[in-house]
C-alpha positions as CSV (number, residue, x, y, z in Angstrom):
1,X,0.0,0.0,0.0
2,X,1.3,3.4,-0.9
3,X,2.3,5.8,2.0
4,X,-0.4,8.2,0.9
5,X,-3.1,5.6,1.2
6,X,-1.8,4.4,4.6
7,X,-1.9,8.0,5.9
8,X,-5.7,8.0,5.2
9,X,-6.2,5.0,7.4
10,X,-4.1,6.0,10.4
11,X,-5.6,3.3,12.8
12,X,-4.6,0.6,10.3
13,X,-1.1,1.9,10.1
14,X,-0.8,2.2,13.9
15,X,-2.2,-1.3,14.6
16,X,-0.7,-3.2,11.7
17,X,1.9,-4.8,14.1
18,X,-0.9,-6.2,16.2
19,X,-2.6,-7.9,13.2
20,X,0.7,-9.3,12.1
21,X,1.3,-10.8,15.6
22,X,-2.1,-12.4,15.6
23,X,-1.6,-13.9,12.1
24,X,1.7,-15.4,13.3
25,X,0.1,-16.8,16.4
26,X,-3.3,-18.0,15.0
27,X,-3.0,-17.9,11.3
28,X,-4.7,-15.8,8.6
29,X,-8.2,-16.9,9.6
30,X,-7.9,-15.1,12.9
31,X,-11.3,-13.3,12.5
32,X,-13.3,-15.4,10.0
33,X,-12.9,-18.6,8.0
34,X,-11.9,-16.7,4.8
35,X,-10.1,-19.7,3.3
36,X,-13.1,-21.9,3.7
37,X,-15.7,-19.6,2.2
38,X,-13.5,-18.5,-0.6
39,X,-12.6,-22.0,-1.7
40,X,-16.1,-23.4,-1.2
41,X,-17.4,-22.9,-4.7
42,X,-14.5,-24.8,-6.2
43,X,-15.0,-28.0,-4.1
44,X,-12.4,-30.4,-2.7
45,X,-10.0,-29.8,-5.6
46,X,-9.1,-26.4,-4.2
47,X,-8.4,-27.4,-0.6
48,X,-4.6,-28.0,-1.2
49,X,-4.1,-24.6,-2.9
50,X,-5.9,-22.6,-0.2
51,X,-4.5,-24.5,2.7
52,X,-1.0,-24.0,1.3
53,X,-1.6,-20.3,1.2
54,X,-2.8,-20.4,4.8
55,X,0.4,-22.1,6.0
56,X,2.7,-19.7,4.1
57,X,1.1,-16.4,5.3
58,X,3.0,-15.1,8.3
59,X,1.9,-11.4,8.2
60,X,-0.8,-9.4,6.5
61,X,1.5,-8.2,3.7
62,X,2.1,-11.8,2.6
63,X,-1.6,-12.5,1.8
64,X,-1.8,-11.0,-1.7
65,X,1.6,-12.4,-2.8
66,X,0.8,-15.9,-1.6
67,X,-2.7,-16.0,-3.1
68,X,-1.3,-14.7,-6.4
69,X,1.5,-17.2,-6.4
70,X,-1.0,-20.1,-5.8
71,X,-3.2,-18.7,-8.5
72,X,-0.3,-18.6,-11.0
73,X,0.6,-22.2,-10.2
74,X,-3.0,-23.3,-10.7
75,X,-3.2,-21.3,-14.0
76,X,-0.1,-23.0,-15.3
77,X,-1.7,-26.4,-14.4
78,X,-4.8,-25.4,-16.3
79,X,-2.8,-24.4,-19.4
80,X,-1.0,-27.8,-19.3
81,X,-4.3,-29.7,-18.9
82,X,-5.8,-27.7,-21.8
83,X,-2.7,-28.6,-24.0
84,X,-3.2,-32.3,-23.1
85,X,-6.9,-32.1,-24.1
86,X,-8.1,-32.6,-20.5
87,X,-10.8,-30.0,-20.7
88,X,-12.7,-30.8,-17.5
89,X,-9.5,-30.6,-15.4
90,X,-8.5,-27.5,-17.3
91,X,-11.9,-25.9,-16.7
92,X,-11.8,-26.6,-13.0
93,X,-8.3,-25.4,-12.6
94,X,-9.1,-22.1,-14.3
95,X,-12.0,-21.7,-11.9
96,X,-9.8,-22.3,-8.9
97,X,-7.2,-19.9,-10.3
98,X,-9.9,-17.2,-10.7
99,X,-10.9,-17.6,-7.0
100,X,-7.3,-17.4,-5.9
101,X,-6.7,-14.2,-7.9
102,X,-10.0,-12.8,-6.4
103,X,-8.6,-13.5,-2.9
104,X,-5.3,-11.9,-3.9
105,X,-7.1,-8.6,-4.5
106,X,-8.8,-8.6,-1.1
107,X,-5.9,-7.3,1.1
108,X,-5.1,-4.5,-1.3
109,X,-6.9,-1.4,-0.2
110,X,-6.4,0.8,-3.2
111,X,-6.7,0.6,-7.0
112,X,-3.1,0.2,-8.0
113,X,-1.2,-1.7,-10.7
114,X,-1.0,-4.9,-8.7
115,X,-4.7,-4.9,-7.9
116,X,-5.6,-4.2,-11.5
117,X,-3.3,-7.0,-12.7
118,X,-4.9,-9.5,-10.3
119,X,-8.3,-8.4,-11.5
120,X,-7.4,-8.9,-15.2
121,X,-5.9,-12.3,-14.4
122,X,-9.1,-13.3,-12.5
123,X,-11.3,-12.3,-15.4
124,X,-9.0,-14.0,-18.0
125,X,-9.1,-17.3,-16.0
126,X,-12.9,-17.1,-15.5
127,X,-13.3,-16.4,-19.3
128,X,-11.3,-19.5,-20.0
129,X,-13.4,-21.5,-17.5
130,X,-16.6,-20.2,-19.2
131,X,-15.2,-21.2,-22.6
132,X,-14.6,-24.7,-21.5
133,X,-17.9,-25.1,-19.7
134,X,-20.4,-27.8,-20.9
135,X,-23.1,-25.2,-21.0
136,X,-23.2,-21.6,-22.2
137,X,-21.9,-18.8,-20.0
138,X,-22.3,-15.3,-21.3
139,X,-20.5,-12.1,-20.0
140,X,-23.2,-9.4,-19.5
141,X,-23.1,-5.7,-18.6
142,X,-25.9,-4.8,-16.2
143,X,-27.0,-1.1,-16.4
144,X,-26.2,0.7,-13.1
145,X,-27.3,4.3,-13.8
146,X,-25.4,7.4,-15.1
147,X,-24.3,5.4,-18.1
148,X,-22.3,2.9,-16.0
149,X,-22.6,-0.8,-15.9
150,X,-21.7,-3.7,-13.6
151,X,-20.1,-6.7,-15.3
152,X,-21.5,-10.2,-14.6
153,X,-21.9,-13.7,-16.0
154,X,-25.1,-15.3,-17.1
155,X,-25.1,-19.1,-16.7
156,X,-27.5,-20.6,-19.1
157,X,-28.9,-24.1,-19.0
158,X,-27.6,-26.6,-21.6
159,X,-29.6,-26.9,-24.8
160,X,-32.4,-29.4,-24.2
161,X,-31.8,-32.8,-25.7
162,X,-34.5,-35.3,-26.6
163,X,-34.9,-37.9,-23.9
164,X,-35.5,-41.4,-25.1
165,X,-37.3,-43.6,-22.5
166,X,-36.7,-47.4,-22.7
167,X,-40.4,-48.1,-22.8
168,X,-43.5,-45.9,-23.0
169,X,-44.6,-47.2,-19.6
170,X,-41.6,-45.8,-17.7
171,X,-42.9,-43.7,-14.9
172,X,-39.7,-41.8,-14.0
173,X,-36.3,-41.2,-15.4
174,X,-33.4,-39.5,-13.8
175,X,-30.5,-37.8,-15.4
176,X,-27.5,-36.4,-13.6
177,X,-25.4,-33.6,-14.9
178,X,-21.7,-33.9,-15.3
179,X,-19.9,-33.9,-11.9
180,X,-22.8,-32.6,-9.9
181,X,-25.5,-34.0,-7.7
182,X,-28.2,-32.0,-9.4
183,X,-31.0,-34.2,-10.8
184,X,-34.1,-33.7,-12.7
185,X,-37.1,-36.0,-12.9
186,X,-39.3,-36.7,-15.9
187,X,-42.8,-38.0,-15.1
188,X,-44.1,-40.5,-17.6
189,X,-47.5,-40.3,-19.3
190,X,-49.0,-43.3,-17.7
191,X,-48.9,-45.5,-14.6
192,X,-50.1,-48.7,-16.3
193,X,-48.3,-51.9,-15.6
194,X,-46.6,-53.7,-18.4
195,X,-46.8,-57.5,-18.5
196,X,-43.6,-59.3,-19.5
């Protein structure tokens, strides 16, 4: 953080040593489970990356560097997976990298070159994730007044596919989506019993 920014937050500057001492004693989750809730959307594949960051952070100033280093390592993995044609692994790694870059921006309290770079890397990784997804994801700009917009992503369902039932007397059919526990149920047209 620039000296000019630190002067604006005098209490932060005066008490920084205290937060650094607490982080050394307790870890970076001294006040809230930030590693858990940040990695939650990525699932168990992200645990190693986030826990590694947690063990390496010894003071507040380490946070953005460690998150960015972990994000870069995960982004390199994603690129290698993509080169090998392992699109599901690449997609998941890009998503984890985008979460890590997002976490790297958190401890920076100003809009500086580092924060802007982390943001650009986060968006680039998420765009790669969206491009490899098995359903359409569109980047949208939501109007926010005074000619400004908020960026976002619209996750659309997959294009419907015809469902063939084994017999016309089937009363229910389940279909699970790729790598998720979400299910949908199709009710059949009749409840008549079929004799074999």
